C-alpha positions in Angstrom: -21.7 -8.2 -18.0 -20.1 -11.4 -17.1 -21.4 -13.9 -14.2 -19.5 -13.5 -11.4 -17.7 -16.5 -10.5 -17.9 -18.2 -6.8 -15.1 -19.2 -5.6 -14.2 -23.1 -5.0 -14.7 -23.9 -1.5 -12.2 -25.8 0.0 -12.3 -28.3 2.7 -9.8 -29.4 5.2 -10.0 -31.9 8.1 -7.4 -31.5 11.4 -7.4 -33.7 14.2 -11.4 -34.7 13.3 -12.5 -31.4 13.2 -13.7 -29.5 9.7 -12.4 -26.6 8.5 -13.4 -24.7 5.3 -12.2 -21.6 3.0 -12.5 -20.1 0.0 -9.3 -18.1 -0.8 -6.9 -20.2 1.4 -5.7 -23.3 -0.1 -4.3 -24.8 3.1 -4.7 -24.6 7.2 -2.5 -21.9 9.4 0.6 -23.6 10.5 -0.8 -23.6 14.3 -4.8 -23.8 15.2 -5.0 -22.4 18.6 -7.5 -23.7 21.2 -11.0 -23.1 20.6 -11.9 -20.0 22.9 -15.0 -19.7 24.8 -17.5 -17.5 23.5 -18.3 -13.9 23.6 -20.0 -13.2 26.8 -22.7 -10.1 25.9 -22.5 -9.7 29.7 -19.5 -8.8 30.9 -19.0 -7.7 27.2 -15.4 -9.7 27.0 -13.5 -12.9 25.3 -10.7 -14.5 25.8 -9.0 -12.6 23.7 -4.8 -12.8 24.2 -3.6 -9.4 25.4 -0.1 -10.3 24.3 1.2 -9.7 21.0 3.1 -12.4 21.0 0.0 -14.6 21.1 -1.4 -12.4 18.4 1.5 -12.8 15.7 -0.5 -16.2 14.0 -3.2 -16.7 12.8 -6.2 -16.7 15.7 -9.6 -17.0 16.0 -12.2 -14.5 15.3 -12.8 -12.1 18.4 -15.4 -9.5 19.1 -13.0 -7.7 20.6 -10.1 -7.7 18.1 -11.1 -7.1 14.4 -7.6 -5.9 13.6 -5.7 -9.0 14.5 -6.4 -10.7 11.1 -4.4 -7.5 9.5 -1.4 -8.6 11.2 1.3 -8.6 8.7 3.1 -12.2 8.8 6.4 -11.2 6.8 6.4 -7.6 7.6 9.1 -5.6 6.1 10.8 -3.2 8.3 12.5 -1.0 5.4 11.8 2.6 4.3 12.2 5.5 6.0 9.0 4.8 8.2 10.3 1.4 9.9 14.0 1.1 8.8 14.4 2.2 12.8 12.9 -1.5 13.6 14.9 -3.2 11.1 17.0 -5.3 14.0 17.6 -9.1 14.8 18.8 -10.6 17.9 22.4 -9.9 16.9 21.9 -6.1 15.7 20.2 -5.1 18.6 22.5 -2.2 20.0 22.0 -2.1 24.3 23.6 -0.4 26.6 24.3 -0.6 30.1 22.6 2.0 32.7 24.4 3.2 36.2 23.2 0.9 38.4 24.3 -2.3 36.6 21.2 -2.7 34.5 20.8 -3.1 30.6 18.6 -1.4 28.5 18.2 -0.5 24.5 20.5 2.3 23.2 19.3 5.6 24.0 19.3 6.6 20.0 17.0 3.4 18.9 15.1 4.1 22.3 14.0 7.5 21.1 13.3 6.5 17.6 11.1 3.7 18.8 9.2 6.0 20.8 8.8 8.7 18.5 7.2 6.1 15.8 5.1 4.3 18.5 3.7 8.3 19.1 3.5 8.7 15.2 1.8 5.7 14.3 -1.0 6.0 17.7 -1.2 9.5 16.2 -2.2 7.9 12.7 -4.4 5.3 14.3 -6.7 8.1 16.1 -6.8 10.2 13.0 -7.9 7.0 11.1 -10.4 6.3 13.0 -12.3 9.6 13.0 -15.9 9.1 12.1 -15.4 5.1 11.7 -17.0 2.1 12.8 -15.3 0.2 14.9 -17.0 -1.9 18.0 -17.5 0.1 20.8 -16.4 -3.1 23.4 -13.3 -3.6 20.8 -10.0 -2.9 22.6 -6.9 -1.5 20.7 -3.5 -3.2 20.9 -1.1 -2.6 23.4 1.3 0.1 22.8 4.7 -1.2 22.2 6.3 1.0 25.9 4.0 -1.5 27.3 6.3 -4.3 26.7 9.2 -2.8 28.6 11.5 -1.2 25.9 12.1 1.7 27.8 13.1 0.2 30.5 16.0 -1.3 31.9 16.4 -5.3 33.0 18.5 -7.7 34.5 20.7 -8.8 32.0 21.6 -7.9 28.4 19.6 -10.9 26.9 16.9 -10.3 28.4 17.3 -6.8 27.3 17.6 -7.9 23.9 13.9 -10.3 24.3 12.2 -7.2 25.7 13.2 -5.2 23.0 11.9 -7.7 20.2 8.6 -7.9 22.0 8.2 -4.4 22.2 9.3 -4.4 18.0 6.7 -7.1 17.6 4.2 -4.5 19.6 4.6 -2.0 16.9 2.9 -4.9 14.3 -0.4 -4.2 16.6 -0.9 -0.2 16.0 -0.2 -1.2 12.2 -2.7 -3.5 11.9 -4.9 -1.2 13.2 -4.3 1.4 11.1 -4.7 -0.9 8.4 -7.9 -1.7 9.5 -9.4 1.8 9.2 -7.5 2.6 6.0 -9.0 -0.6 4.2 -12.5 0.3 5.8 -11.8 3.8 4.1 -11.1 2.7 1.0 -13.7 -0.4 0.7 -16.5 2.3 1.9 -15.8 5.3 0.7 -17.7 8.4 1.3 -18.3 11.2 -1.0 -17.7 13.8 1.6 -15.1 12.7 2.9 -11.9 12.7 2.2 -8.5 9.6 1.3 -6.9 8.5 4.1 -3.3 10.3 3.0 -5.5 13.7 2.2 -6.7 13.1 6.2 -3.2 12.8 8.0 -1.8 15.5 5.6 -4.6 18.4 5.9 -5.2 17.9 9.9 -5.0 21.3 11.6 -3.7 20.1 14.9 -0.7 18.1 13.0 -0.2 18.2 9.3 1.8 15.4 8.6 4.6 15.8 6.2 2.8 14.5 2.4 6.6 12.6 1.8 6.2 11.0 5.3 2.8 9.5 4.4 4.2 8.7 0.7 6.4 6.3 2.7 3.8 4.7 4.8 1.4 4.4 1.7 4.2 2.2 0.7 4.8 -0.2 2.9 3.2 -3.1 4.7 0.7 -0.7 6.5 -1.6 0.6 3.6 -0.4 -2.3 1.1 -3.4 -3.8 0.8 -2.7 -6.5 -1.9 -1.9 -10.0 -1.7 2.2 -9.0 -1.4 1.4 -8.5 2.2 0.6 -11.9 3.2 -1.4 -11.2 6.5 -2.6 -13.6 9.5 -6.0 -14.1 8.4 -8.4 -15.6 11.2 -11.1 -18.6 12.0 -14.3 -18.3 12.4 -16.4 -20.4 14.8 -19.4 -21.3 12.3 -21.5 -22.0 15.2 -21.7 -17.9 16.1 -21.8 -14.9 13.9 -19.6 -11.4 14.5 -20.9 -8.3 15.3 -18.8 -7.1 12.9 -19.6 -9.4 10.6 -19.9 -7.2 7.9 -15.8 -6.7 7.9 -15.6 -10.2 6.9 -17.0 -9.4 2.8 -14.3 -6.4 3.2 -11.5 -8.7 4.4 -12.4 -11.4 1.9 -12.4 -8.4 -0.6 -8.4 -7.6 -0.1 -8.1 -11.5 0.3 -7.2 -11.8 4.0 -7.1 -15.4 5.1 -10.5 -16.8 6.6 -11.1 -20.3 7.4 -14.4 -21.4 9.0 -14.5 -24.0 11.7 -17.7 -26.4 11.6 -18.4 -27.8 15.4 -20.1 -31.2 15.1 -23.9 -30.8 15.5 -23.7 -27.3 13.3 -25.3 -27.5 9.8 -25.1 -24.2 8.9 -24.6 -20.7 10.1 -27.2 -18.4 7.6 -24.0 -15.5 7.5 -21.3 -18.1 6.9 -23.8 -20.1 4.6 -21.1 -20.0 1.5 -18.1 -21.8 3.6 -20.9 -24.6 4.9 -19.5 -27.6 3.3 -21.8 -30.1 1.7 -21.9 -34.3 2.3 -19.8 -34.5 -0.9 -17.6 -32.1 0.1 -16.7 -33.6 3.5 -16.8 -36.9 2.4 -13.9 -36.1 -0.1 -12.0 -34.4 2.5 -12.2 -37.6 5.1 -10.7 -40.0 2.2 -7.7 -38.2 1.9 -5.1 -40.8 4.1 -3.5 -39.9 7.7 -0.1 -40.3 5.6 -0.7 -37.2 3.3 -2.3 -34.9 6.2 0.9 -35.8 8.3 3.6 -35.8 5.6 6.8 -34.5 7.4 10.1 -33.7 5.5 12.4 -36.4 6.6 14.4 -34.1 8.0 13.5 -31.8 11.0 9.5 -30.9 11.8 10.1 -27.7 10.3 11.1 -28.5 6.6 8.0 -27.0 5.4 9.1 -23.2 6.2 12.8 -23.9 4.6 13.3 -23.8 0.9 17.0 -24.3 1.3 16.0 -27.9 2.6 15.0 -29.4 -0.8 18.4 -27.8 -2.6 20.4 -30.7 -4.4 23.6 -32.1 -2.7 25.7 -34.6 -2.1 24.8 -37.5 -0.3 28.2 -39.2 1.6 28.8 -40.0 4.9 27.6 -37.8 7.0 29.7 -38.6 9.7 32.9 -37.2 7.6 34.3 -33.7 8.6 36.7 -34.3 4.8 35.3 -31.5 2.2 32.9 -32.7 0.0 34.5 -34.1 -3.1 33.9 -31.3 -6.0 34.3 -33.1 -9.5 32.4 -30.4 -11.2 33.2 -27.2 -9.2 36.4 -25.7 -9.0 38.7 -26.5 -6.3 37.9 -24.3 -3.0 40.6 -23.2 -1.0 39.5 -24.4 2.4 42.1 -22.0 4.3 39.2 -19.4 4.4 36.9 -21.8 6.5 37.3 -23.0 10.2 38.3 -26.8 11.1 34.8 -28.9 11.9 34.4 -29.8 15.4 35.1 -33.5 15.8 31.3 -35.9 15.8 30.0 -32.6 14.4 29.4 -34.5 10.8 29.6 -31.1 9.5 32.2 -30.6 6.6 35.8 -28.6 6.0 33.8 -25.5 4.6 30.2 -26.8 4.7 28.0 -23.9 6.0 24.7 -24.5 7.5 22.1 -24.6 4.3 24.5 -27.0 2.6 24.6 -29.3 5.8 21.2 -29.3 6.1 19.8 -30.1 2.8 22.8 -33.2 2.6 20.8 -34.4 5.9 17.8 -33.8 3.9 18.8 -36.2 1.3 20.4 -38.6 3.4 17.3 -38.9 5.5 15.0 -39.5 2.5 17.4 -42.4 1.5 17.2 -43.7 4.9 13.1 -43.8 5.1 13.1 -45.5 2.1 15.4 -48.2 3.7 14.1 -48.5 7.0 12.3 -51.4 8.8 8.4 -51.2 10.3 10.5 -51.3 13.6 12.8 -48.5 12.6 10.3 -45.9 11.4 8.1 -46.5 14.3 11.3 -45.3 16.8 11.6 -42.8 14.3 8.0 -41.2 14.2 7.8 -41.8 18.0 11.0 -39.2 18.4 9.3 -37.1 15.8 6.3 -36.9 18.1 7.9 -35.8 21.2 9.6 -33.5 20.1 7.0 -31.3 18.4 6.7 -29.7 21.8 10.2 -28.3 21.8 10.6 -29.2 25.5 13.9 -29.1 26.9 15.9 -32.5 26.6 16.6 -34.1 30.7 19.8 -34.6 31.6 19.1 -38.5 31.1 18.0 -38.5 27.7 20.5 -39.6 25.0 19.5 -36.8 22.2 22.4 -34.8 21.3 22.4 -30.7 21.0 24.2 -28.8 18.8 24.2 -25.3 18.5 25.6 -22.9 15.4 27.9 -20.6 16.5 29.1 -17.9 14.5 33.3 -17.7 14.4 34.6 -14.5 14.2 38.1 -15.0 12.8 36.4 -16.4 9.8 33.5 -13.8 8.8 30.8 -14.9 11.1 31.1 -18.7 9.4 29.2 -20.9 11.6 30.4 -24.0 12.8 28.0 -26.7 14.3 29.4 -27.5 17.9 27.7 -29.8 20.6 26.5 -28.6 23.6 26.9 -30.6 26.8 24.1 -31.8 28.9 24.7 -29.7 31.4 24.9 -26.3 29.3 21.9 -27.8 27.5 19.5 -26.0 29.7 21.8 -22.6 29.3 21.3 -22.1 25.8 18.0 -23.7 25.7 15.9 -20.6 26.4 17.9 -18.5 23.6 16.0 -20.2 20.6 12.7 -20.8 19.6 10.6 -23.4 17.8 11.4 -20.9 14.4 15.3 -21.6 15.4 15.4 -25.2 16.3 15.4 -28.3 14.1 15.3 -32.2 15.4 16.2 -34.8 13.2 14.5 -38.1 14.4 16.8 -40.1 12.8 20.0 -39.0 14.4 17.9 -38.0 17.7 19.5 -34.7 17.3 18.5 -31.0 17.9 20.5 -28.1 15.9 19.9 -24.8 17.1 20.7 -21.8 14.8 19.4 -18.5 14.7 20.5 -18.2 11.3 16.8 -19.7 10.7 14.9 -17.0 11.8 17.2 -13.9 12.8 14.4 -11.9 13.7 12.2 -14.4 16.3 11.7 -13.9 19.7 13.6 -16.2 22.1 11.7 -18.5 24.3 13.9 -18.6 26.8 14.6 -16.8 30.5 11.0 -15.4 32.1 12.6 -14.3 35.2 10.4 -10.7 34.9 7.3 -12.4 33.6 4.7 -10.8 31.1 3.0 -8.8 34.4 6.2 -7.5 34.9 6.9 -6.7 31.5 3.4 -5.7 30.7 1.3 -3.8 33.4 -2.4 -4.8 32.9 -4.8 -2.4 31.3 -6.4 0.2 32.9 -9.9 0.0 33.4 -10.5 3.5 31.7 -9.9 3.7 28.2 -6.5 5.5 27.3 -6.2 9.2 27.1 -6.0 11.4 23.6 -2.5 10.9 21.8 -1.0 14.1 21.5 0.4 15.2 18.8 3.8 14.2 17.3 6.2 17.4 16.4 5.7 18.3 13.0 9.7 18.1 12.8 9.8 14.4 13.4 8.0 13.2 10.1 11.0 15.3 8.2 13.5 13.7 10.3 12.6 10.2 9.2 13.2 11.0 5.2 16.4 12.8 6.3 17.3 10.0 8.4 16.8 7.4 6.1 17.4 8.8 2.2 20.0 11.5 3.6 19.3 15.6 3.8 21.0 16.2 0.4 19.6 15.8 -3.4 22.0 13.0 -5.1 24.7 14.6 -7.3 24.7 14.1 -10.8 27.9 13.5 -13.1 29.2 16.2 -15.4 27.6 15.2 -18.9 31.3 14.4 -20.7 29.8 13.9 -24.2 29.1 17.2 -25.2 30.6 18.6 -28.4 32.4 22.1 -29.6 30.2 24.4 -31.6 31.5 23.6 -34.8 31.1 20.2 -34.4 27.4 21.1 -33.5 27.2 23.5 -36.5 28.4 21.1 -38.8 26.6 17.5 -37.8 23.5 18.9 -36.7 22.7 21.9 -38.8 24.5 21.2 -41.9 26.7 24.3 -41.8 29.8 23.4 -44.6 33.1 23.0 -43.1 34.7 24.0 -46.2 32.5 27.2 -45.8 34.5 30.5 -47.2 36.6 32.4 -45.2 34.7 35.6 -46.6 31.1 36.1 -45.5 29.0 35.7 -48.6 26.3 38.1 -49.1 22.8 37.8 -47.7 20.0 39.2 -50.0 17.4 38.5 -47.3 16.4 42.1 -45.7 15.2 41.0 -42.1 18.2 38.8 -41.6 20.8 41.8 -42.2 19.2 43.8 -40.4 19.2 40.8 -37.6 22.7 40.3 -38.0 24.0 44.3 -37.1 22.7 44.0 -33.8 23.4 39.9 -32.9 26.3 39.3 -30.3 28.8 36.5 -30.4 28.0 34.7 -27.0 24.2 35.1 -27.9 24.6 33.9 -30.5 26.5 30.6 -29.3 23.4 30.0 -27.1 20.9 29.7 -29.7 22.6 26.5 -30.5 23.0 25.5 -27.2 26.8 26.2 -26.4 28.1 27.2 -23.4 32.0 25.9 -23.7 34.6 28.4 -22.7 35.9 30.6 -26.0 38.8 29.4 -27.3 39.5 31.7 -29.7 40.1 29.0 -32.9 37.1 30.2 -34.8 38.9 33.4 -36.5 36.7 36.4 -36.9 35.7 35.8 -41.0 34.4 32.8 -39.7 32.5 34.4 -36.9 30.7 36.4 -39.6 30.1 33.5 -41.9 28.4 31.6 -39.2 26.3 34.7 -37.8 25.1 34.7 -41.4 24.2 31.2 -41.6 22.2 31.2 -38.2 20.5 34.8 -39.2 18.8 32.9 -42.1 17.1 30.4 -40.1 16.3 32.7 -37.2 14.6 35.1 -39.5 13.1 33.1 -42.4 10.2 31.4 -43.6 10.2 27.9 -44.1 9.7 28.9 -48.1 12.6 31.1 -48.0 15.2 28.8 -46.8 16.4 27.9 -50.7 18.1 31.6 -50.8 20.7 30.4 -48.1 24.0 30.5 -50.0 24.9 27.0 -51.2 29.0 27.5 -50.0 27.3 28.0 -46.2 24.6 25.0 -46.1 24.9 21.6 -47.2 20.9 21.1 -47.3 20.7 24.5 -49.4 19.7 24.5 -53.2 22.8 23.2 -54.4 23.1 19.7 -52.2 26.4 18.7 -50.8 25.3 16.0 -48.6 24.2 12.8 -50.3 22.0 10.5 -49.3 24.2 7.6 -49.9 26.6 7.0 -46.9 29.5 4.6 -47.1 28.3 2.5 -44.2 24.8 2.8 -43.2 21.6 3.1 -45.1 18.7 5.1 -44.3 14.9 4.5 -45.1 11.9 5.6 -44.4 8.8 3.8 -43.2 5.2 4.6 -41.6 4.7 3.1 -38.4 1.6 3.8 -37.0 0.5 7.1 -38.7 3.8 8.5 -37.7 6.9 8.4 -40.0 10.1 6.8 -39.3 14.1 6.5 -40.6 15.3 3.4 -40.5 19.3 2.9 -40.0 20.8 -0.2 -41.1 23.9 -1.3 -42.1 25.1 -1.0 -45.8 27.3 -4.1 -46.3 28.2 -5.8 -43.6 25.5 -7.6 -41.3 23.5 -6.6 -38.8 24.8 -8.1 -35.4 21.6 -6.5 -33.3 18.6 -8.5 -33.2 16.8 -5.3 -33.3 16.2 -2.8 -36.2 17.5 1.5 -35.0 14.9 3.8 -35.8 14.7 7.6 -35.3 11.5 9.8 -35.6 13.0 13.1 -35.9 14.4 13.7 -39.4 17.0 15.9 -38.3 18.6 13.0 -36.2 18.6 10.4 -39.7 20.7 14.0 -41.7 22.8 14.1 -38.2 23.7 10.6 -38.7 24.5 10.8 -42.7 26.9 13.5 -41.3 28.9 11.3 -39.3 31.0 8.7 -40.0 30.5 6.2 -37.0 31.0 3.1 -39.1 28.1 0.3 -39.5 28.1 -1.1 -35.6 24.4 -0.5 -34.9 25.3 -1.1 -31.6 27.9 1.7 -31.2 25.9 4.4 -33.8 23.1 3.3 -30.8 25.2 4.0 -27.8 26.1 7.6 -29.7 23.1 8.7 -29.6 22.6 7.4 -26.2 25.4 9.2 -25.0 24.2 12.6 -26.5 20.5 12.2 -25.3 18.9 12.0 -28.5 15.9 10.0 -28.6 15.5 6.6 -30.9 13.5 3.3 -31.0 14.9 -0.5 -30.8 12.0 -2.3 -33.1 11.7 -5.8 -32.6 9.7 -7.6 -35.6 6.9 -10.2 -33.6 4.3 -11.6 -34.2 2.6 -12.2 -30.8 -1.0 -13.4 -30.1 -3.6 -10.8 -28.9 -4.1 -12.0 -25.6 -0.4 -11.9 -24.5 -1.1 -8.1 -24.6 -2.5 -6.0 -21.8 -3.6 -3.3 -20.6 -0.6 -0.8 -18.7 -3.6 -1.0 -15.8 -2.6 -3.9 -14.6 1.1 -2.8 -14.1 2.1 -1.3 -10.9 1.6 2.5 -11.0 4.0 5.0 -9.9 2.7 7.9 -9.1 3.3 11.0 -6.9 -0.8 11.1 -6.3 -3.2 13.8 -5.2 -2.7 17.0 -3.0 -5.4 19.2 -1.6 -4.8 23.4 -1.7 -2.2 24.9 -0.6 0.5 22.3 -1.7 3.4 23.7 0.0 5.7 21.3 -0.9 9.0 20.7 1.3 12.1 19.6 0.5 11.4 15.6 1.9 9.2 15.7 -0.5 11.4 16.2 -3.4 14.1 13.8 -1.9 11.0 11.2 -1.9 10.5 11.6 -5.8 13.8 11.3 -6.0 13.8 7.5 -4.2 10.5 6.7 -6.5 12.4 7.6 -9.6 15.2 5.5 -8.7 13.0 2.8 -8.0 11.4 2.9 -11.0 14.2 3.3 -13.4 15.3 -0.2 -11.8 12.0 -2.1 -13.4 12.6 -3.7 -16.7 11.1 -1.6 -19.1 12.1 1.7 -17.8 14.9 1.5 -20.2 12.4 3.1 -22.2 13.2 6.7 -20.6 16.7 6.4 -21.8 15.4 6.0 -25.2 12.7 8.5 -25.1 15.7 11.4 -25.0 15.8 15.0 -23.9 14.8 16.2 -20.4 13.2 12.2 -19.5 16.5 10.8 -20.6 18.8 13.4 -18.5 16.7 12.3 -15.3 16.5 8.5 -15.6 20.7 9.1 -16.2 20.7 11.3 -13.1 19.4 7.9 -11.1 21.6 5.3 -12.8 24.1 6.6 -14.1 26.3 6.6 -17.3 27.5 2.8 -16.9 23.9 1.9 -17.4 23.8 3.3 -20.6 25.1 0.0 -22.9 22.7 -2.6 -20.9 19.7 0.0 -22.5 20.9 -1.9 -25.9 20.4 -5.4 -25.0 17.0 -5.2 -26.3 13.2 -5.2 -25.3 12.5 -5.8 -21.7 10.5 -8.6 -20.1 7.7 -6.4 -19.7 7.7 -5.1 -23.4 5.5 -7.7 -25.0 2.2 -7.7 -22.4 3.1 -3.7 -22.0 5.0 -1.5 -24.3 4.4 0.1 -27.3 3.2 -1.9 -30.6 4.3 0.1 -33.8 2.2 -1.5 -37.1 3.6 -1.1 -40.1 1.6 -0.6 -43.7 1.7 -4.7 -44.5 0.9 -5.5 -40.9 4.3 -6.2 -39.9 4.1 -5.7 -36.1 7.3 -4.2 -34.0 7.5 -4.2 -30.5 9.6 -1.6 -28.1 9.6 -0.3 -24.4 7.8 3.1 -24.1 6.6 5.0 -21.5 3.0 6.0 -21.1 1.9 9.4 -20.9 1.5 8.6 -17.0 4.7 7.6 -16.5 6.4 10.6 -18.3 4.4 12.8 -16.1 6.1 11.2 -12.6 9.4 11.2 -14.1 9.0 14.8 -14.5 7.5 15.0 -10.7 4.2 15.9 -11.6 1.3 16.6 -8.5 -2.2 16.7 -9.2 -3.5 19.8 -7.1 -7.1 18.9 -6.7 -8.8 22.5 -6.6 -12.9 22.5 -6.1 -12.9 23.8 -10.0 -10.9 20.9 -11.0 -7.5 19.6 -10.6 -4.1 21.8 -11.4 -0.6 20.0 -12.3 2.7 21.0 -11.1 6.3 19.4 -11.5 9.3 19.4 -9.9 10.5 19.3 -13.5 9.5 20.7 -16.7 6.9 18.4 -18.3 7.7 17.8 -22.7 5.4 20.1 -23.7 6.9 23.0 -21.6 10.3 21.6 -22.3 10.1 21.7 -25.6 8.8 25.9 -25.5 12.1 26.7 -22.8 14.2 27.3 -25.5 16.5 24.9 -24.8 15.7 21.9 -27.0 17.9 21.6 -29.6 17.5 17.8 -30.4 20.4 17.0 -28.6 21.8 17.4 -24.6 23.9 20.2 -25.5 25.6 22.5 -22.9 23.6 24.8 -22.2 21.0 22.3 -20.7 23.4 20.6 -18.7 24.4 23.8 -17.0 20.4 24.3 -16.7 20.2 20.9 -15.5 23.0 21.0 -12.7 22.0 24.7 -11.4 19.0 23.4 -10.6 20.4 20.3 -8.8 22.5 22.7 -6.9 19.7 25.3 -6.0 17.3 22.4 -4.4 20.6 20.9 -2.7 21.3 24.4 -1.2 17.4 25.3 -0.5 18.5 28.4 -2.6 14.4 29.9 -3.1 14.8 32.3 -6.3 11.8 34.5 -6.8 12.7 34.6 -11.2 9.2 35.5 -11.9 5.9 37.1 -10.5 4.0 33.6 -11.4 5.7 31.6 -9.5 6.0 30.8 -5.7 9.3 29.6 -5.1 11.6 28.7 -8.5 12.8 25.6 -6.6 9.3 24.2 -6.0 6.9 22.6 -8.4 5.4 24.8 -11.1 2.7 24.1 -13.9 3.8 24.3 -17.7 2.3 27.9 -17.8 4.7 29.1 -15.4 7.8 26.8 -16.6 7.5 28.3 -19.7 7.7 32.1 -18.3 9.9 31.8 -15.8 12.5 29.7 -18.0 12.5 31.6 -20.9 16.0 30.8 -22.5 16.4 31.4 -26.1 12.5 31.7 -28.2 14.8 31.8 -31.7 16.0 28.6 -30.8 12.5 27.2 -31.6 12.3 29.0 -34.6 15.9 27.8 -35.6 15.0 24.1 -34.8 11.5 24.7 -36.9 13.4 25.6 -39.9 16.6 23.0 -39.8 13.6 20.2 -39.0 11.6 21.3 -42.0 14.7 21.1 -44.3 15.8 17.6 -42.4 12.1 16.1 -43.6 12.4 17.6 -47.3 15.8 16.1 -47.7 14.9 12.4 -46.2 11.7 12.3 -48.7 15.1 11.1 -51.0 15.4 8.0 -49.1 13.8 5.0 -50.6 11.4 3.2 -48.5 12.1 0.6 -46.4 10.8 -2.9 -47.1 11.5 -6.3 -43.9 13.6 -8.6 -45.3 
């Protein structure tokens, strides 16, 4: 076992105070005042009771172990949290009969429903879990006033935004219990998802729980940054074991070391040595206080570092565009006089230009000028309202309705500064200490809460918490969980375009099965007795289905031709592989007298052994190969089919023709890669529908979630492998992204291929790479669940997995008309919610089924499998005539 690596201790100094951390390389943006310690007599501390204060990093409080888990940048997308995805601009407000204002009724009801669901989840997740008995739960969002009316619309929006932020509190409490259950699992306890889906009082829809598991609530990776906490090194915590859990999940932790505190045994790993302190205190004050030259918030806005021109800042003329095409300035409003904004210049370009200008000013300023601008900057740090005697100019960025909300920098008179100042906060105000100007711009942080207008103080908005513990949350209506899914994703299965590259019956006979286009008009004699008996009972329509055909009869096939075709197919249905050489040569070009040649005027097909599998390499015969990958097919029937075709020598067009027909192939790229570039598939993001406990009766919403997850997976680079797979997996990929995506599949291997793709090794140890799907990913594409029975897991899937698909009698090596008809029919049933009992072993033909149920309920043409085995054997024998491929 490798030795455990101790994280490097980082030491910081801030205003003479010492802080250390093992998992963070920076201090919090704001360090709140040191709180009074825990009072055991009163069983209380000075933790803030307002969500506004808890949204930034706080000290570790005995009563609030969930504070560190509040997400700093929550993503309000997805079925669960989409109703919260509003900014100050987009929040809908309605008037009330008494002339007041409140959040629009539709949004209000959605928030109220979400609040009940999250409170219910936190209550259920807390069952049998450790939580400080004096711990305090977050105040529910309704305490912040979104259900009440207010004096004016602006105040109603402010209260609504504050209420929206309160959802982060109860979400963090859910995160706390989810994290604890994952960190300290018990053999006899269910997973947190099963706890919610199997609750007897309110079993939550599994699709909704899956959506919750994909949000910031249960994503415990560092992809979701959290506030973390500052620990006072002089004291311990009653829940100090949770700190180890937080460290495990990379929640930011800082420890403050007051003067005279040499070390607490609990925080000994965080205790700095004398050398650590010496290195930290040796840092110059200029390094610690290095602010950007434009504004005091430069570290939070990456656009300030964008390059731009550095012309006269007061110019209102458009910037010279020597290297850019001439811009149409008629689409932009004229800037205001003395605004320093240029014609057509948006707020991002303006701030970036000013940052460069100020950087140049800083290089040239005299000591007195530097002292003056630093003094102005220091005075502005508390964002106090400029007085009427102040010489500071204030500009507001205002959207212009007639110009697609383009923002104009507008000077605010001193009389109006007080009126608009409260509409902004420290995230939406930027001060330029060089020009002594404030910029107020909501676009800097559209979701932030304005500071101003506190005509309703916090006690009016949020009544004091009751002394008694809150009553138990009633269970939400079960239908409300499904409504979230249908509202966000829609209530219908996505439509799928009909396949347009399905060929007719006669071309299929010739290209895929070798039926000779010059077959005699009179039926030849078949000496094989079982075949003759079969011919007497064969029906023409049924015979066409054997080869995957369902197209309407056109009458173009004459009766003598039908008899010839019937005898041809009868041979493959009734003969063994060893008897195929008795098929009349005038019917079959792979028969005893071969009429098909291994030589082709445009392509050359060779065979090669790669990683113990035989592949057939297709390359141009004479013209150069215009693609950097090598086309390889695994199925000998496909190789023979390419010899039947006249597709030319363009490998990209040949590969596209295979893609359009749902035929599997590979695009191999020859590369030598060092072993350390390869990574296990376990490092990839795993897509799975997960485990369920019986009885599992999925609803329509579960299928909708499956489709959405599939679409998300198909947008990953390596998911191109699903198109290369062929068959039903190809069809599901096509259903997700559409026909227009097919050409891009041929752009070559993805960026994920070398570390995670398939590696094929030739006889000479040449290495070839291509994107490939793991078994788990194929199962996921087919919509597979694990149902955890006591005697072992049962596997069910929305679509037949490859082993079941190959046994259904639909697989003829390409996507046939019959395949398409079946696929569209199942989609139609799912859309209509039709439940059809097709077999005693199936509960619902629209629900997920086991492989056995798929095989028994959807047996189409068993004879098709016999035909394909014979054709494959004959094609394999024929392709032994191909030369062995050597890499050149």
